[in-house]
N, C-alpha and C positions, 0 to 999 in steps of 0.2 A: 260198461257200470254207467247209464245217463239218468239224470237227474235235471229236470226240469221246472223251471220259477215260473207260477201263472201270470208274472209282473215282468215284461222285459226286462227293466233293471234292476231286479231282485241280484243279492251279491250272494255269490257262492265261492268254494274251497278255485275253482278255474280261474272266478275272476283276483283272487290273492295272488296265486300263481303265477298269472297276466303281468299284474300290476310288476311284481318282484322280476319279472325277466324284462318286461320293461324297461326294470329303473337302471339293471344291469346292464343294460344296453346302452342308455340313454347315458348311464357315466362314461361307460367307455369310449364311446365316440366324444363329448365332452373332454375325454382327457387327450385328444388330439388323433383319434386310431378312427379307420375306417371300416365302416364292414356293409358290403355292397350288395352282396343277395344275402336270400335264406338262408343258403348252407353258410356262407359267413358267421351269420346270429349261431345257428346251430354248433359249429364245430369251437367258437369263443365261449359258449356257455358250457358246453363238454371240459375245457379243461378248468368253467372256474371250482368244477366237483362240487357244486352245490348241495347243500344238507338237505334232504328231505325232496328232492324235486330231481327225476330222471329223465331225462330228453330221449327221443327216437328219432330219427331220419326217416322217411317214408318216401321212398322214389317212385316214380307215376310208374314202372314197371312194377311194382306191389301193388299199386289203389289196381293195375290192370288183371292183376292176378284176385283178386280178390270180387270185382267184375264178374270174371266169367264166371266167379261161383256162383253168383245171385244166380237164381231163374227167371224164367222169362215175366213171370208175374208172381209176387208174394201177397198172401192176404194180409188183409187189414187186422190191423188189434183192436179186439171188443173194446169199448169207450176210451180210447186213445186220449180222447178230448179231456178225459180228467186224470189221464197217466201220469204221476209227477215222477216213478222210475220204473228203470228197464233191465235187469241183469243176466246173466248169463255166465255159466258155469260148464256147459257143455256145448258140444258143437250139436246146431241143427234145435237146442231147446230154450227159449226165454221163461223167466219170472217177470212181471211186471204188478204194480198196483198204483194206489190212488195217492196214497201218502209216502216216502220215504221214510226206510229206518239202516243204521251201520248199528245193531247192538252187537251183531254177531259178524260182520264182516272182519274177513274176508270169505267167509258162509254167508250161508244162506238163513235168516232169521223168519218167525211164520209172524211178526208183526203185522198188523193193518189189511191183512186177508189174502196173500200173493194167489193169483193164477200164474198157470203155466200153460206155455205154449207153444206148440212147434210149428211155425211155418212150415215146414216141408212136403206137410200131410195135410192132403184134398179133405180127408175127412179127419172129423173128432179135432176140428185146431183146436178147441179148449177145453183143455183135459183137468181134470180135477185134483189136485192136489192127494196126496195119502192120506189115509184114516189119521197115520200119528200124527199129522200136520194138523188135520182136520180138529182134531182134537183137542190144540192148544187154542182154538180161536174158541169167542165166546158163543152162547146156544142163542141161532139167532132165525125164527120160524120162519123168514123168509129169504130168498137169496138176492142177491146185490139188487139183482134189476128188476126181478119182483115187486120190491119193496118199495121202487124206484119209480116204478109204474103208478104204484096204490098213492104214493105221495107226490108232492108237485114236482115238476121236473125240474123246476130252480134247483131242488134240495139234493144235491148228491155227495158219496163221501168226497172228503178234501176240501168242500168250500167253505168260504169264511162265514160269518153270523154275528146275527146282533137277536141274544135272546134274554127274554126277562125271567129272571128269579126274583121274589120274593120284592116288585115292584121296585125291581132296579135293571139299568141295563150290561151287560156283561158280553162282551167281545171272545168268541173263540170258533175251533175250526172240527169240522163235521167228519169224525170217524164212523158208526155206524148207522145202521139205521134199521128198520122193521116199518111195519106196516099204521101205525099210530105213534111210534118214537122214533126223536133221534137225538144219539147219541154225542155230546157236542163238548170238547176239552176246550176249556176258559184260559180266558189269561188274566193275568192282575190289572186293573188302572193304578196309574201311578200319580198321586194325591189329584188326584181328580182332574187333571193334565188328560189331554191326548197324548200319550205315550202309555205303552201297556206294552207287558213281558210277557213270558211263560214262568210259570211259578217251578220251583226245585223239584215236585213232586207232582204227577198228573192231576187234574181235577176237571175226570170226566161224569157226568152228567145226563142221565135221562131224560129230555126235555120231552111234553105234549106239544104239538102241530099250533096250538092255539096261544104257545109259548114261545114261538120263533116269530121273531120281528119281520126280518127280513136279511136276505145274503148281503152280502158285501163284497166289496175289492180284497185282494190278501194287501194286510196292512203294508204299509210302505219302510224300510229301514232307517230307524232310527239314533240317534245316539247313546241314546239310555235306554233304547230297546226297539220299540215299532211304534209308528203313528197312523192316525185313518187317514182318509183324504175327505177333504172339506167336504166332499158330497154324503159324504156316514157320516162323518161328526154331527151330522145334522139330527140325521134320525134317532142318534146315538142317547141323541139328549132331549129329543122327545118326547121320551119311552119315561 
């Protein structure tokens, strides 16, 4: 499973694991011990029996085996620039979507309209999900690509935007779109400051195109939530 952050310095579970591992290694060295190679670090961490973190050593031979299993050319994943999560539960098959979700992990959930693909097939690379999965999705008169063509190219699922509601600005993330409207999951602004956080309950509303102010960067992590860049904070205050 892979999860991607739009901003390179965005923090996630891998950053927390990496920080914990680095801290343990640093404390070990400060105690007068040596870790001279990656294998030394691995053996040290395995002996520590760290809770909730599993370590695996991958040899060069293992990497070569997987390299040999790859075909000479692998077809691209449609819409890869807007993809934030890739999951695989069987050999030769992947699921991908614009937004990440873990509500049923390690099982596959149906949130945010995931697509299925078999990279080893030369035809029908992007397969539709089963009718059971599709039935759980909100009705949408247009497919993702058709809707995106009818709207401005910059408005795509997963993008953060500023919207206008009741003459007030709101920050949110696009979760669904069709020919005339865009569904946005809005954040809550804290005390009128440049601090935003997700509400306990999703606040998804359909907005018309004239209520969309602009596309913005993904809000940056903040102690109390998230924060807009100074370039996005200016248009937010001009609404």
